N, C-alpha and C positions, 0 to 999 in steps of 0.2 A: 272325580278320581284323579289324583296327581300322578304324573308319569315319573317313575323312578329313573334317575340318571342312567343306571345300568341297563334299563329297558330300551333306551333310545338307540335305534339302528343307525350306525354311522354310514355316511356315503363313502363309497370306495370307487376306484377306477373300474372295478368289475361291475359294480352297480350302474355306473354311468354308461358302460358298454351295453349292459342289458336294457337300459332305458332307450338307447338308440334302436336296438333290435326290436323292441316291442312298440316303437313309435311314440314313446312318451318324451315330451320336450323337456330339456334341461334348463333350469333357471339359474342364472349366475349374476352376481352383483359385486362391485368392489367394496372393500372394507379396510379401514386403516387404524381403528382403535377398538378398545374393549367394549365400550357402551354400544356403539353402532353394531358391532359384530354380534353381540348378544341378542339384539333386537332382530337382526336379519336372520340369524340362525333359528331363533324361536318362531319366526314367521314362516319358516319352511324353505328358505333358499337352499338349493342343492350344492352350489359351489360358490365359495367366497374367494375373490381375487384380491390379494394385497398388491394393488397395482402401483407401478412407478408413477402413475397419475397422482400419487400422493405429493409428488414434486409440484404439481399445479394446485390441487385443491386444498392440500394441507399446509404447504410451505409457500405458496404464492409465486412460484417460478413460472416463467413463460413457457418453458418446455419441460420434458421429462428428464433431460440430460443431467442436471446438477445433482439429483438425489444419489446418496452414497449407499454402499452395501451396509454399513453400520445403521444407517437410518432405516433401510428396508427391513433389517432384522428387528429393530425396535418396533416398527409398525406390525410386523408379522407376529412377534411375541405377544403384543397387546391383543391382536385379533384371536390368536389361538386360545388365549385365556377366556375368551367370551363364547367359544364354540363347543357345542356338544354333538352336533349331527353333521354339519356341512363339511365338505372336502375343501381344504384351504390350499390354494396355489399362490406362490409368491413370484413376482417378476424379478428376474436377474437384472439389476440396473445397468445402464450404459457404462461400458468400460470394464465390466466384471467378467466378460466372456468373449468379446469380439477378438478374433485373431489369435487366441491362445487357449487351447483346450485344457491345459493344466490349470490356468487361472480360472477357467469356467468351472472345473471340478472343485477347486479350492473354495470358490465363492458359494457353490451349491452346498458343499459339506458344512460350511459355516451357517448358512441359512437353516438347513435341516437340523443341525445339532443345537444351535443357539435359540431357535424360535419354536421348534417342534412342528413346523409346517409339514404338509402331506405331499407336496410336489412343487416343481418350479415351472416357470414359463419363460421362453426366450424368443426373440424376434429373428426371422430369417429362414432361408431354406438351405440350398446346397452349400452356401458360403460358411455355414456354422455346423456342417455335418460332423466334423471331428469332435466338437464340443458336445453335441447331442449324444454321440456314440459313447463318449467318455463318461458323461453324467449317467446315462442309462446303465453302463457297465457297473456303476456303483450301486445300482438298485433303486435309483431315485426316479419316480414318475415325472415325465416331461410332457408339457403342453407346448405345442408350437404356436406361432403367430405369423400370419401372412397377410398380404394386401397392403393397407396403409400401416406402416411400421413407424410409430412416432419417434423412436430413437434415431431414425434415419432422416429426420426432418430437413436437416441442412443439405443432405444429398439430393432429396426430391424438391426441396424449396417450397412445398405446398402441402396442405392437408386435404387436397381434393381427392375425388374417387380414383382408386387405383385399378389397373388391369382392364382398362376399357379397350386397349388395342390388342390385337390377336397375339402378337409376340409376347407381351407381358402376361396375357391371360394363360398362354401355354406354359410359360415359365412357372406361374403360380400353380397350375395343375401338376406339373412335374415336381415342383418343390413339395407339394402336399403329399404326393405319392411317395416321395423319398422319405419325408418325415414319418409317414406311416410305416414304411419298410424298416426304418431304423429302430422303431419301437415306441414312438410317441403315443400316448393314450388318447390325445385329443388335439384339435387345432382351432385357434380363434382366427376367423376371417374378418378383417376390418375394412369397411367402406369400399366394397367392390360391387359390381353389378349383380343383381339378384339371380339372373340366369346363370352366371358363372358360379356363384355360391351354391346354387341348386345342383349344378353339374358335379361340383366337388363333393357335396354331401351324398349324392347318389353313387358316385364312383368309389368313395372311400368307405371302409368298414368301420373306422373309428368315429366317435362323435365330433361333429363340426359345430362350433359355437359362433354365432354371428353378432357383429355390432355394425349396423348399417349395411347388412348383407342380405336383407330381405327375409321372407317368412319360411323359405324351404330348406332351412338348415336344421340341425338337431337341437339347438338351444339358443338362448339369447343372453347377452351380457350388456349392462349399462354401468356407467359411473354413478354411484349411489347419490352423490351430491347433485348431479344433473337430474336424475329421475325423481328425486324428492323436491326439486325446485329450491334447493338451498343456494345453488349457483344460478344466477339469473342471466348472465351474459351469453352463455353457450347455448345456441339454438339451432343445431343441425336438423335436417329433415328427419333423420332416423330416431330422434329423441322424443319419447312420449313422457310428459310430466305427469306424475301420479299424485302430486301434492304441490302446494305453494308454501313451503316452509319458510322461505325468505320473508314473505309478508307476515305469516303467523308469528315467527320469532321476533321480527322487528316490532310488531304491535305489542307483544308480550313484554319486551324489554322497555318500550316506551311507557307502558302502563306501570311497570315497576318503578321506573325513574320518577314518574308523576306521583306515585304513592309515597315514595321516600321524601320527595320535595315537599309534598303537602302534609307530611307527618301522619299520613293514614297508615303507613306500614312502618314498624309493626304496631298492631293494636293490642288491647289488653289481653285478649285470648292468645296472642302470639308471643307474649312475654312471660317470664318465669317469676 
């Protein structure tokens, strides 16, 4: 029996909240294009993040900083067209919200209107309070992001684990509570000690999604190219590879090249 498109129950912020309350873990992966989004959505992923990690995995930049708002809207639009069920969150790229709440709102409105996304994500705590408030006042769901914040790479100078010291850990807890108080529907915690992530997840009422934050949070997120083994270079401890697509794709392409060179492809059955 095929499921009719109208029968598919879309994931909402309300459902994500319910999932936390009943102890059901939330699955989240990144997506940047229509084809991949269609596969992830049909496979049952709850939340798709159109991450500024597109700067790395799609465009080949060293950091997330170069990607533009226009490029993020392009990726988000592509993802939305492939989705029937998942909740789609889009990263506000570097420079589109820092230090200016009017700019943050303008950027958000462009993403929502031009891509059809369901919510946005931005990095930081107390320092982006005004931007978060302003975006929420426009009725847009906001996901926070604390811990390792890749857009601040040049400030920290390293991608190592954050909040190991008590002062930074306390600031992270304070920031998480503030984001919840402002009205964020969820927060991503990246690369922080498991015990601290557990404390945040237990203290806060809203869903906490981890990446390199241990098992005691409300859900997990990975970059899809890392998880599927398309990207071979990135090997952090928190990454579990569920496939080795790099090898599979390489062998398939080599096989194709060989068949073309040897005149095996196309054969009679493959010609008109």
